[in-house]
N, C-alpha and C positions, 0 to 999 in steps of 0.2 A: 446592418440592423435586422434584429429576429424576425424570422416571418411566424404566420398564425399558425399552428400546430393540428387543429382543427381538420376533421377528414373534409376534405373537399376534392373535386375532379384535379387529376396531375395535366398537364400540359397535354401530353400526348393524346390524354382523353378527352380534353377540351377540342384539340386539334378534330378527332373523329366526329364531334358534335357539329363543328364547324362545319366539314368536309358533309356530312348528312343533310344539315340544312340548307347547305348551297344546290344540293342536288336536287333537293324538293323546289327551292325557286329558279331552278333551270329547267323543271319541267311541270311548273306551274302546279303544284300539288302542296301549295304552301298549306300550313299548321297554324299561322299568326300566336305562338303561344304568348301566356301572359301579356295579356292586352285587357285583364277584365276587370272591374272594381277591386275582386279580391285582390288582383295584383296589385294595382295602385294603392288598396289599404296597407298591404304590406310591406311596400316600398316606402310609405312616408315619410319615414324616422330614419331608416338605414337604408345600404343598398352593398347585395355581394357579386357585382360583376364576377362572370368567368374567365373575361378576358379584357385585354386592353387592345384595342385597336386605334393603329395610327392612320391615318388615310387622306386622300385630297379631300379639300372642299367644295367639289364638283357636283351638282347637283344630280348627277347620274349614278351617283356612287354613294347609297346609303348603306353602311354594313350591315345594321339590324335587319333591312329588310333582304339584303344579299345573302345572308346566312340564316333568313327564316327563323328570328331573335325575336324577343319581346323586352318589353319594357326592364330595366335592372340588369338585364343578361351580357352588356357592354360596355365598357369604361372606354368611349370613341374621341377620339384627339385629332383635331380635323385643321386643316392648312393647305394651300394651294400648292401643289406639286409633293405633297406630303414629306418636306424639310424640317429637318430638325434644327431648333434653336433653344436657347434658354429656356423658354416659358415651356416650349414642348417638352421637355427634358424633364422639366421640373413637374408638367402634369403625368408623364409618364410613372415619375419617382414616385409619385404621391399615390397611384391607382397600384404599385408594387408593394409602398410600404403601408399604406394605410388601409387598402382594400383588398389586398390580400392576391391581387391577381398574379398566374402563375407564367401566362403565357401573353407575348408581346407580340402582335402579328403587323407588320410593317405593309402596307397594300398600295400598290400604284394600280395604275390601270390605263387601258388603251386609249388614242385619242386625247391625252394629257393637254387641257390648253396652256397651263404653265410650261410645261415641256415645248409643245408647238411654238410658241411665242418665242421660248430662247432660240429655238433651233431656226427660226426665220431672221433672229436677229433684230425683233422687235424692240424698240427702245422701251425697256421699263423703268420709269424711274420712280423718286420717293420711295418710299416703303417696299415697294415692287421689287426693286433693286437685289431686295435680302435674299430673295429667291434665285437669284441667278448664278451664282457660284458655283452649287452643288448640282445643278444641272447643266451647266456649260463642263462642268469633270467627268459626267455621266456621258455627255455627249462626245468628249474627246474620248472615252473610254470604248465605244462602241463604233467609231470608227472603222470601215470596212467588214463589219458583219453583214453576214446576210438578213435581210429582213428589211422590214422598215425602221428608218433612223429613229425618230419619236418613238415607236413603240419600243425599241431595244432599250431606248434611253431611259424611256418610264421603269422597266423592270431594272436596271441596273441602278438608278435612284432608290428604289425600295432595299437594294442589297445595299447600298452604300449606308444608308442609313441606318438599315440592320446591325451594319458592323459597328457604327459610330454608337449606336444604341448599348449595344454588348460592351463596349469598351468603356463606357462613360464610367468616371471613378467620380465619388468614392463609392456610390452605392450598387448600383447595377452590376457592374463588374465583377465582382465580389459574389452576388447573390448567382452569376451566370456560371462561373466557376465551379461555387457548390452545388450548383446544380437545381438551384431553387428558382429559377427564372429562364425561361426558355423564349429568346426574340427569333421569329421567324419572317422571313420576307416572302410577302405576294403578290399575284398579278392577276386584276380582274379584266376579262374581256367584256367591253359594252356590248357587243353582238351574240356572244354566246352566253355570256352570265354566267360563264365558269371562272372561279378563282382558281389559280394555279399557285400551289406552294413552292416557292422555289428551290428550295434546299433540302427538300424530301425527297 
């Protein structure tokens, strides 16, 4: 599917913007951009987010604040454990194809409740059960690794979901191969406020 050709920041340039915003967030030097009435008026009928962020629904992990951004800056897709399903993938494809975001961030975080629940063997019934398989795979992958099992698994979930998105056919995989879309896994530390981009 063709991408929009108008001049917009590249994926690498957007990554720099996100890193700079996260640095401001960590040292409490927030700029809170794009929150005024002028911004709301501009966004009333259209949006041009710079990046798509898939992250956990956890109330402690608001990506717009973590990257010190404002209204219209990020297209955010949230689900417990940042697990990809068809609806999540469709939302990401929409952002890429219709909003022309060249960068997808898949961000997990420390002390993730969903990962903790699966690690403890908590009975997750109903629709919650759909979260379990991917997290179990991540937990098995990090067995024997140094560090905390839950946090290691959370990072592994971000890596696994980023791979799943990159390989998604027929849309995203082609755009990744053509260099038009970049998918980057990341990990947010609740204590330090730092976002670590895992494959940079």
